[in-house]
VMD Tcl script that draws the C-alpha trace (Angstrom):
set ca {
  {157.17 157.92 123.22}
  {154.99 157.14 119.91}
  {154.35 153.85 119.09}
  {154.31 151.20 115.91}
  {152.47 148.49 115.17}
  {153.90 145.76 112.44}
  {151.71 142.59 111.40}
  {153.82 139.81 110.57}
  {153.77 136.74 109.20}
  {155.41 133.39 108.24}
  {155.12 131.91 105.03}
  {152.51 132.44 102.18}
  {152.71 130.58 99.70}
  {149.74 131.61 97.04}
  {151.46 128.92 94.24}
  {150.27 125.59 92.84}
  {146.82 125.22 94.17}
  {146.03 128.32 95.46}
  {146.55 130.01 92.23}
  {144.28 127.23 89.98}
  {141.58 129.20 92.13}
  {141.99 132.42 91.11}
  {140.67 134.44 88.32}
  {144.10 133.86 85.66}
  {146.39 130.80 86.91}
  {149.28 129.91 85.17}
  {149.08 126.59 83.36}
  {148.71 123.89 85.89}
  {151.83 121.31 84.91}
  {153.76 120.64 88.02}
  {157.49 118.94 87.52}
  {156.91 117.09 91.11}
  {157.70 113.52 91.70}
  {154.34 112.98 93.02}
  {151.76 115.68 91.38}
  {151.95 117.01 87.80}
  {149.08 119.03 88.17}
  {148.59 121.73 90.48}
  {144.68 121.09 90.78}
  {145.24 117.89 92.38}
  {146.07 119.96 95.35}
  {142.95 121.79 94.33}
  {141.09 117.96 94.77}
  {142.75 117.28 97.77}
  {141.46 120.50 99.76}
  {137.94 119.45 98.31}
  {137.84 116.23 99.52}
  {139.02 117.23 103.02}
  {136.74 120.45 103.39}
  {134.07 120.92 100.59}
  {133.95 123.28 97.28}
  {136.03 125.95 96.73}
  {134.21 128.69 95.40}
  {136.45 128.63 92.22}
  {136.70 131.95 91.22}
  {137.96 133.30 94.26}
  {138.00 136.93 94.85}
  {141.25 138.31 95.58}
  {140.26 138.56 99.65}
  {139.06 135.53 99.42}
  {142.12 133.55 101.11}
  {142.52 135.85 103.89}
  {139.06 135.30 105.17}
  {138.09 136.20 108.59}
  {142.16 137.42 109.49}
  {140.70 140.72 106.92}
  {138.73 141.62 110.50}
  {141.55 141.65 112.68}
  {144.10 142.99 109.71}
  {141.44 145.72 110.11}
  {141.12 146.13 113.47}
  {145.03 146.14 114.09}
  {145.31 149.03 111.69}
  {149.46 147.98 111.25}
  {152.18 150.41 110.50}
  {153.22 147.97 108.27}
  {152.04 144.60 107.25}
  {155.41 142.09 106.39}
  {155.07 138.60 104.85}
  {157.54 135.82 103.94}
  {156.15 135.04 99.72}
  {157.74 131.98 99.10}
  {155.99 132.04 95.80}
  {157.13 133.40 92.49}
  {155.04 135.63 90.15}
  {155.24 134.53 87.09}
  {153.42 133.16 84.18}
  {156.64 132.74 82.03}
  {160.44 130.74 82.96}
  {162.19 127.57 83.47}
  {161.46 125.46 86.16}
  {164.92 124.88 88.11}
  {166.36 122.03 87.12}
  {166.48 119.45 90.35}
  {164.28 121.15 92.63}
  {161.53 119.13 93.64}
  {158.99 122.16 93.87}
  {158.15 125.21 92.01}
  {155.96 127.91 93.19}
  {153.98 130.31 90.87}
  {151.52 132.53 90.95}
  {150.07 134.53 88.06}
  {150.91 138.19 87.96}
  {147.45 138.87 87.38}
  {147.03 137.35 91.02}
  {149.18 140.04 92.68}
  {145.80 141.90 94.26}
  {145.66 138.76 97.06}
  {148.20 140.73 98.45}
  {146.85 143.82 98.65}
  {143.83 143.16 99.68}
  {145.41 142.07 102.72}
  {147.35 145.26 102.90}
  {151.05 144.19 102.67}
  {154.08 146.19 102.31}
  {156.90 144.22 102.57}
  {157.20 140.71 100.89}
  {160.58 139.44 102.36}
  {161.87 137.48 99.29}
  {165.24 135.74 100.70}
  {163.90 131.98 100.56}
  {163.93 129.23 98.87}
  {161.06 129.62 96.35}
  {161.84 132.94 94.89}
  {164.11 131.19 92.11}
  {161.63 128.27 91.65}
  {160.93 129.99 88.09}
  {164.65 131.32 87.36}
  {166.03 134.52 86.73}
  {162.94 136.02 84.71}
  {160.96 134.41 87.25}
  {162.45 136.60 89.80}
  {162.46 139.74 87.47}
  {158.55 138.82 87.00}
  {158.32 139.05 90.68}
  {159.93 141.83 91.27}
  {158.41 143.91 88.46}
  {154.63 142.52 89.67}
  {155.38 143.39 93.88}
  {156.78 146.92 92.36}
  {154.09 147.97 90.51}
  {151.73 147.15 93.29}
  {153.03 149.61 95.87}
  {154.73 146.14 97.75}
  {158.29 147.04 98.99}
  {160.57 143.68 98.50}
  {163.84 142.98 100.61}
  {166.67 139.85 100.27}
  {165.98 139.18 96.64}
  {167.31 141.08 93.54}
  {168.75 141.56 90.18}
  {172.43 141.81 91.52}
  {173.71 141.72 94.90}
  {173.29 145.55 95.15}
  {169.77 144.99 94.66}
  {169.11 141.53 97.19}
  {171.15 143.33 99.82}
  {168.63 146.74 100.05}
  {166.45 146.83 102.43}
  {163.04 148.09 101.90}
  {162.75 151.57 103.62}
  {158.96 152.64 104.90}
  {158.91 156.29 106.16}
  {157.04 156.51 109.79}
  {157.13 159.99 110.07}
  {158.49 162.26 112.80}
  {161.75 161.80 111.39}
  {161.69 157.66 112.02}
  {161.80 154.92 109.48}
  {161.20 151.22 108.77}
  {164.15 149.12 107.64}
  {163.44 145.52 106.54}
  {166.30 143.09 105.46}
  {165.55 139.41 104.65}
  {168.55 137.18 104.68}
  {168.29 132.94 104.02}
  {170.88 130.72 105.41}
  {172.13 127.63 104.40}
  {170.53 125.42 106.01}
  {166.49 125.94 104.85}
  {167.09 124.98 101.32}
  {168.54 127.68 99.23}
  {170.86 126.53 95.96}
  {174.08 127.72 96.25}
  {174.11 128.86 92.69}
  {171.11 131.22 93.76}
  {173.66 133.38 95.72}
  {173.24 136.90 94.40}
  {176.33 138.51 92.77}
  {176.40 140.11 89.45}
  {173.41 137.69 88.54}
  {169.84 137.51 90.34}
  {169.82 136.50 93.75}
  {169.27 135.67 97.12}
  {170.97 137.74 100.13}
  {172.45 134.63 102.25}
  {173.43 134.79 105.93}
  {176.62 132.78 106.42}
  {176.82 131.37 110.05}
  {180.51 131.77 111.13}
  {181.09 134.88 112.92}
  {183.06 136.96 110.38}
  {180.32 136.76 108.00}
  {177.88 137.61 110.65}
  {179.78 140.55 111.61}
  {179.78 141.89 108.63}
  {176.31 141.78 108.05}
  {175.74 143.04 110.92}
  {177.97 145.90 109.96}
  {176.31 146.09 107.04}
  {172.59 146.75 108.83}
  {174.57 149.51 111.47}
  {175.51 151.75 108.62}
  {172.03 151.49 107.39}
  {169.90 152.23 110.36}
  {169.67 155.85 111.62}
  {169.45 156.78 115.00}
  {165.64 156.82 115.29}
  {165.30 154.05 112.85}
  {163.11 150.89 113.59}
  {165.37 147.80 111.93}
  {163.22 144.62 111.34}
  {166.17 141.43 110.46}
  {164.03 138.61 108.77}
  {165.32 135.11 108.28}
  {164.43 132.63 106.25}
  {166.10 129.42 108.59}
  {166.31 125.83 109.11}
  {164.45 122.70 108.13}
  {160.88 122.07 108.05}
  {158.70 120.62 110.92}
  {162.06 121.07 113.50}
  {161.12 119.91 116.99}
  {163.65 122.20 118.54}
  {165.36 126.01 117.92}
  {168.97 125.19 116.34}
  {171.41 126.90 119.18}
  {172.92 128.56 115.98}
  {169.38 130.64 115.27}
  {169.72 131.73 118.90}
  {173.22 132.71 118.72}
  {172.61 134.89 115.47}
  {169.76 136.32 117.04}
  {170.71 137.56 119.85}
  {174.07 138.69 118.86}
  {171.93 141.22 116.08}
  {170.02 142.65 119.23}
  {173.80 142.93 121.18}
  {175.10 144.90 118.83}
  {172.02 147.21 118.80}
  {171.41 146.11 114.46}
  {168.04 144.47 115.22}
  {165.08 145.37 117.23}
  {162.94 142.49 116.28}
  {163.67 139.37 114.28}
  {161.36 137.77 112.05}
  {162.11 134.05 112.03}
  {160.02 131.74 109.64}
  {160.91 128.50 107.05}
  {159.39 125.60 110.26}
  {156.19 125.62 108.42}
  {154.49 125.59 112.11}
  {154.86 128.12 115.03}
  {158.08 127.44 117.19}
  {158.45 129.34 120.38}
  {159.06 132.79 121.04}
  {161.69 135.08 122.86}
  {162.11 138.90 124.45}
  {166.08 139.32 124.57}
  {167.02 142.57 126.35}
  {163.81 143.93 125.50}
  {163.25 143.20 121.83}
  {161.51 140.59 119.87}
  {162.73 137.10 118.74}
  {160.51 135.07 116.47}
  {162.50 132.07 115.67}
  {159.73 130.86 113.55}
  {156.06 132.01 112.58}
  {154.94 128.90 110.95}
  {153.34 129.26 107.32}
  {150.27 131.40 107.08}
  {148.71 130.54 104.02}
  {149.80 126.98 101.58}
  {148.32 124.22 99.82}
  {148.62 121.69 102.35}
  {144.79 120.98 103.18}
  {143.92 117.37 102.61}
  {147.60 115.74 102.16}
  {147.76 113.17 104.51}
  {151.22 112.29 106.40}
  {152.66 110.19 109.32}
  {153.77 113.90 110.87}
  {152.23 115.03 113.82}
  {152.18 118.68 113.90}
  {149.78 119.89 111.63}
  {150.47 123.06 108.27}
  {146.78 124.34 108.85}
  {146.74 125.57 112.46}
  {148.62 129.31 111.78}
  {149.23 132.69 113.44}
  {149.11 135.93 112.47}
  {151.71 137.87 114.60}
  {151.04 141.98 115.85}
  {153.85 143.25 117.38}
  {153.88 146.85 119.17}
  {157.13 148.82 119.37}
  {158.26 151.96 121.10}
  {159.51 154.48 118.02}
  {163.17 155.32 119.69}
  {164.00 152.69 121.76}
  {162.21 149.48 119.48}
  {161.58 147.69 122.68}
  {158.72 145.22 122.38}
  {155.52 146.89 124.13}
  {152.79 144.42 123.11}
  {153.03 141.18 121.12}
  {149.61 139.93 119.99}
  {149.31 136.46 118.58}
  {146.07 135.76 116.35}
  {145.32 132.16 116.28}
  {143.67 131.12 113.03}
  {143.01 128.04 110.61}
  {143.13 127.53 106.73}
  {140.07 125.86 105.26}
  {139.22 125.45 101.60}
  {142.50 127.63 100.89}
  {141.15 130.56 103.33}
  {141.97 131.69 106.93}
  {139.19 131.17 109.35}
  {139.46 131.96 113.25}
  {140.82 129.01 115.06}
  {139.15 125.93 117.55}
  {139.85 124.93 120.66}
  {141.52 121.81 118.96}
  {143.44 124.59 116.88}
  {144.36 126.54 119.71}
  {145.27 123.66 121.82}
  {147.66 122.12 118.63}
  {149.07 125.86 118.43}
  {149.97 126.06 122.35}
  {151.69 122.58 122.10}
  {153.95 123.79 118.79}
  {154.86 127.06 120.57}
  {155.65 125.56 124.23}
  {152.52 124.86 125.99}
  {151.93 128.58 127.10}
  {156.00 128.96 127.82}
  {156.83 129.47 124.58}
  {160.45 130.30 125.83}
  {162.27 130.48 129.10}
  {160.66 133.91 131.04}
  {157.59 133.81 128.52}
  {154.42 132.99 129.14}
  {150.68 134.05 127.36}
  {147.74 135.75 128.49}
  {144.87 135.17 126.32}
  {142.26 138.42 125.73}
  {138.81 138.89 124.98}
  {139.27 138.11 121.52}
  {140.60 134.79 122.65}
  {144.29 135.61 121.00}
  {147.33 135.52 123.41}
  {149.59 138.29 124.64}
  {153.23 137.32 125.29}
  {154.43 138.50 129.00}
  {157.74 138.50 129.71}
  {160.13 139.56 132.63}
  {162.95 141.66 130.98}
}
mol new
graphics top color blue
foreach p $ca { graphics top sphere $p radius 0.5 }
foreach p [lrange $ca 0 end-1] q [lrange $ca 1 end] { graphics top cylinder $p $q radius 0.2 }
display resetview
């Protein structure tokens, strides 16, 4: 049986401060109560860790992770892009944060070989329908597939589809739940919006039926879900119920969860992988101090190897990283301890443990 490898990341936020250090950037004006100029986030990061060599090259933000990305050679790389790609649009009224990156900077995504951006999240419409339209156009021009948001309900519901060869496809569905901060008015209908996953049993079963209707026998299906509040301490029971129902029904082979801003425990259910929270990968939070004990600069990439035909998990490699000067570096011992603490102190979920390989990366071990 043939194997495929997916490279998964959680939240990638290339707007605001990060956009400001690129070759082309949006106007720095912000509409936040605590900052009015995006360059303030650059100053905070430089105060914490030193000068950022602006203007940065497209691959700069990926830093030392580029070597890992090349080594893994994934069949598909999937990220949750929490940044509108637009220089226009109108900031959504009443929102505390509006992320956007100039369309000329889309090369920062192709530099890491990103194949799919899931967009069902609480920032994709920060700059309104115009901003979402610009985002879709920019990604598609760059050859990056999208899922989870569209110009109407049909567009938002359509999965990203990649040919894996030998009659097999990868389908990527993207949903948001109502506990992650998506405004109710963002639900896709005749108007642009995101594909929402309602938590009640009837709506969940209808969504599962839609996924099952789209998949073929030889397909691999990733269900990517933006769910839950930021900085949560525990996985909500409703998330476990939703994840397991997608797997038990035969609809999903991988659950790709995100929104928590920090890594959460994983589990293997009936041979299928559930990542409840991949955490952030790239953000501009560097130098921001809070009373929170959980760090936002300790991050991970996830290399998932699956058996085609069955979708069963063969290996999960977790690559520990950290953010410095808006750039990914390999994690040091302190970062690694913090990441393990967030993911469950070597016990990511019941029946699972991690082992360390010669690269200092972790591999999931499970009983079923």
